[in-house]
C-alpha positions as CSV (number, residue, x, y, z in Angstrom):
1,X,160.2,33.4,-122.5
2,X,162.1,36.5,-123.4
3,X,164.8,36.6,-126.1
4,X,168.2,38.3,-125.9
5,X,171.3,38.5,-128.1
6,X,174.9,39.5,-127.3
7,X,176.1,42.9,-128.4
8,X,177.7,43.1,-131.8
9,X,177.9,45.7,-134.6
10,X,175.9,43.3,-136.8
11,X,173.1,43.4,-134.2
12,X,173.2,47.2,-134.1
13,X,172.9,47.4,-137.9
14,X,169.8,45.2,-137.8
15,X,168.2,47.2,-135.0
16,X,168.8,50.5,-136.7
17,X,167.0,49.1,-139.8
18,X,164.2,47.7,-137.6
19,X,164.9,44.3,-139.2
20,X,164.8,42.3,-135.9
21,X,162.9,42.2,-132.7
22,X,164.5,41.2,-129.4
23,X,163.8,41.9,-125.8
24,X,167.3,42.5,-124.5
25,X,171.0,42.9,-125.4
26,X,173.5,40.8,-123.4
27,X,176.7,42.5,-122.4
28,X,180.1,41.3,-121.2
29,X,182.9,43.2,-119.5
30,X,185.1,43.2,-122.6
31,X,182.8,46.0,-123.7
32,X,183.3,49.4,-122.1
33,X,180.6,51.0,-120.0
34,X,180.7,54.0,-122.3
35,X,179.6,51.8,-125.2
36,X,176.7,50.5,-123.0
37,X,175.6,54.1,-122.2
38,X,175.9,55.1,-125.9
39,X,173.8,52.2,-127.0
40,X,171.2,52.7,-124.3
41,X,170.7,56.3,-125.5
42,X,170.0,55.0,-129.0
43,X,167.8,52.1,-128.0
44,X,166.1,53.2,-124.7
45,X,163.3,50.7,-125.1
46,X,165.6,47.6,-124.9
47,X,166.6,45.9,-121.7
48,X,170.3,45.5,-121.1
49,X,171.6,42.4,-119.3
50,X,175.1,41.9,-118.0
51,X,176.7,38.4,-118.1
52,X,179.7,38.4,-115.8
53,X,181.1,35.0,-116.7
54,X,183.9,33.9,-114.5
55,X,183.8,34.8,-110.9
56,X,186.9,36.3,-109.3
57,X,187.8,37.0,-105.7
58,X,188.3,40.3,-104.1
59,X,186.7,43.7,-103.7
60,X,188.2,45.0,-107.0
61,X,186.2,42.4,-109.0
62,X,183.1,43.0,-106.9
63,X,183.2,46.7,-107.6
64,X,183.7,45.9,-111.3
65,X,180.6,43.7,-111.2
66,X,178.5,46.4,-109.4
67,X,179.5,49.0,-112.0
68,X,178.3,46.8,-114.9
69,X,175.1,45.8,-113.1
70,X,174.4,49.5,-112.6
71,X,175.0,50.1,-116.3
72,X,172.6,47.2,-117.1
73,X,169.9,47.6,-114.5
74,X,167.5,45.2,-116.1
75,X,169.8,42.3,-115.5
76,X,167.6,39.5,-114.1
77,X,170.4,37.3,-112.6
78,X,174.0,37.3,-111.8
79,X,175.1,34.6,-114.2
80,X,178.4,33.0,-113.2
81,X,180.4,30.2,-114.8
82,X,180.0,26.9,-112.8
83,X,183.8,26.6,-112.8
84,X,185.4,25.0,-109.8
85,X,188.6,24.4,-111.9
86,X,190.8,27.3,-110.9
87,X,191.5,30.0,-113.6
88,X,195.2,29.1,-113.7
89,X,194.4,25.5,-115.0
90,X,191.7,26.7,-117.4
91,X,193.9,29.4,-118.9
92,X,196.9,27.1,-119.2
93,X,194.8,24.6,-121.2
94,X,192.9,27.1,-123.4
95,X,195.7,29.5,-124.1
96,X,198.8,27.2,-124.2
97,X,197.4,23.7,-124.5
98,X,199.1,22.7,-121.2
99,X,197.6,20.1,-118.9
100,X,198.7,21.1,-115.4
101,X,198.7,18.4,-112.6
102,X,195.8,18.6,-110.1
103,X,193.8,20.2,-108.7
104,X,192.1,17.9,-106.1
105,X,188.5,17.9,-107.3
106,X,186.9,17.7,-103.8
107,X,188.8,20.7,-102.6
108,X,188.2,22.7,-105.8
109,X,184.4,22.0,-105.7
110,X,184.1,22.9,-102.0
111,X,186.0,26.1,-102.4
112,X,183.8,27.1,-105.4
113,X,180.6,26.4,-103.4
114,X,181.9,28.7,-100.6
115,X,182.7,31.4,-103.2
116,X,179.2,31.2,-104.7
117,X,177.7,31.5,-101.2
118,X,179.8,34.5,-100.5
119,X,178.6,36.2,-103.7
120,X,175.0,35.4,-102.9
121,X,175.4,37.4,-99.7
122,X,176.9,40.3,-101.5
123,X,174.4,40.8,-104.3
124,X,170.6,41.3,-104.3
125,X,169.9,39.5,-107.5
126,X,169.6,35.7,-107.8
127,X,172.8,34.0,-108.8
128,X,172.6,31.4,-111.6
129,X,175.5,29.1,-112.7
130,X,176.5,28.2,-116.3
131,X,177.6,24.7,-117.1
132,X,181.1,24.5,-118.6
133,X,182.5,22.5,-121.6
134,X,185.0,19.8,-121.0
135,X,188.6,20.8,-121.6
136,X,189.9,17.3,-122.2
137,X,188.5,13.8,-122.6
138,X,190.0,12.6,-119.4
139,X,191.5,15.5,-117.4
140,X,189.5,18.0,-115.4
141,X,186.3,16.2,-116.2
142,X,184.8,16.9,-112.7
143,X,184.0,20.4,-113.7
144,X,181.4,19.3,-116.3
145,X,180.2,16.1,-114.5
146,X,176.4,16.1,-114.2
147,X,176.7,14.9,-110.6
148,X,179.0,17.8,-109.7
149,X,176.8,20.3,-111.4
150,X,173.8,18.9,-109.6
151,X,175.6,19.0,-106.2
152,X,176.7,22.6,-106.7
153,X,173.3,23.8,-107.7
154,X,171.6,22.0,-104.8
155,X,174.1,23.2,-102.1
156,X,174.0,26.8,-103.3
157,X,170.3,26.7,-104.2
158,X,171.0,28.4,-107.5
159,X,169.4,28.1,-110.9
160,X,171.1,26.8,-114.1
161,X,172.2,28.8,-117.1
162,X,172.2,26.0,-119.6
163,X,174.7,26.5,-122.3
164,X,173.9,24.0,-125.1
165,X,177.2,24.5,-126.9
166,X,179.1,23.6,-123.7
167,X,176.8,20.6,-123.2
168,X,177.5,19.3,-126.7
169,X,181.3,19.5,-126.0
170,X,181.0,17.9,-122.6
171,X,178.9,15.1,-124.2
172,X,181.5,14.5,-126.9
173,X,184.2,14.1,-124.3
174,X,182.2,11.3,-122.7
175,X,181.1,9.6,-125.9
176,X,177.5,10.5,-125.2
177,X,174.8,12.1,-127.3
178,X,174.0,15.7,-126.2
179,X,170.5,14.5,-125.2
180,X,172.0,11.8,-122.9
181,X,174.2,14.3,-121.3
182,X,171.4,16.9,-120.9
183,X,169.1,14.3,-119.4
184,X,171.6,13.8,-116.6
185,X,171.4,17.5,-115.6
186,X,168.9,19.0,-113.2
187,X,166.8,20.6,-116.1
188,X,164.1,21.7,-113.6
189,X,166.6,24.4,-112.5
190,X,167.1,26.0,-115.9
191,X,166.5,29.7,-115.8
192,X,168.3,30.7,-119.0
193,X,169.6,29.1,-122.1
194,X,172.7,30.1,-124.1
195,X,172.9,29.2,-127.8
196,X,176.0,29.2,-130.0
197,X,177.2,27.4,-133.0
198,X,180.0,24.9,-132.3
199,X,182.5,23.8,-135.0
200,X,184.8,20.8,-135.4
201,X,188.5,21.5,-135.3
202,X,191.3,19.7,-137.1
203,X,191.6,17.4,-134.2
204,X,187.9,16.5,-134.6
205,X,187.2,18.1,-131.2
206,X,184.1,20.4,-131.0
207,X,184.9,24.0,-130.2
208,X,182.5,26.7,-128.8
209,X,183.1,28.8,-131.9
210,X,180.1,31.1,-131.6
211,X,179.4,30.6,-135.3
212,X,175.9,30.5,-136.9
213,X,173.6,27.8,-135.6
214,X,173.3,24.7,-137.6
215,X,170.3,22.4,-138.0
216,X,171.4,20.1,-135.2
217,X,171.5,23.2,-132.9
218,X,167.9,24.0,-133.6
219,X,166.9,20.4,-133.1
220,X,168.7,20.2,-129.7
221,X,167.0,23.5,-128.7
222,X,163.6,22.1,-129.5
223,X,164.4,18.9,-127.5
224,X,165.5,21.1,-124.6
225,X,162.6,23.4,-124.6
226,X,160.2,20.4,-124.3
227,X,161.9,19.7,-120.9
228,X,162.6,23.1,-119.5
229,X,160.9,26.4,-118.8
230,X,163.6,29.1,-119.1
231,X,162.8,32.7,-118.5
232,X,165.4,33.8,-121.1
233,X,166.8,32.4,-124.3
234,X,170.1,34.1,-125.4
235,X,171.9,33.8,-128.8
236,X,175.6,34.2,-128.5
237,X,176.8,34.9,-132.0
238,X,180.3,36.5,-132.1
239,X,180.6,37.1,-135.9
240,X,179.8,40.3,-137.7
241,X,177.6,39.0,-140.5
242,X,174.2,40.9,-140.3
243,X,172.5,38.5,-142.7
244,X,173.6,35.4,-140.8
245,X,172.5,37.0,-137.6
246,X,169.1,38.0,-139.1
247,X,168.5,34.5,-140.3
248,X,169.2,33.0,-136.9
249,X,167.0,35.5,-135.1
250,X,164.1,34.8,-137.6
251,X,164.3,31.1,-137.0
252,X,164.6,31.5,-133.2
253,X,161.4,33.6,-133.1
254,X,159.5,30.4,-133.9
255,X,160.6,28.9,-130.6
256,X,159.1,31.6,-128.3
């Protein structure tokens, strides 16, 4: 199992000081290709992986995807959000707190499956899909339903990028333990695991805060690794505290 971390200035500080060992850096398209090239020149021995996240329609997005894959040629999979809920609904909820009516789950799921199949014909790399958190305890739940996730993965013959923070949030929305929720997923399809520290907000709802991992995160990871065989374990830590990052990386090395 290889080990990667998302790009951050904290990570670069640690790499320059030779204080951490990783196999790859994960990049997203909020970061410019020029920064990728600059970092590759400084650390030519590291693999660079691109995580596209949400899939979009049209040739403009596909050209954008191809440019980042070219900048990160060691990318093992095209990792896409398993997100049949259209972007308009997701953005309204996350950015404004709005709950829009609809969409019809069956139509949204089938359209997403068609979009994934189209992408599979366009790219040479395997496509894997990342489970999403629940946006509400009752609305839009189909997106994170284990049965829907299983159906989409089976019909598209894709692997699973298992995001444990997302799984914890989806489990909370259902009044389940994370282990109960995870056990309902097709864990045999896991190709990659995303790790990030969640935090509880004022409303007592868990948020994918990308804060330092807590003890329960490490325990859930251990439970998950007993039941999966991922090729890649990725820490997504979005803060800029080198010591906190170093502590997490040191602990995670024991799970390899």
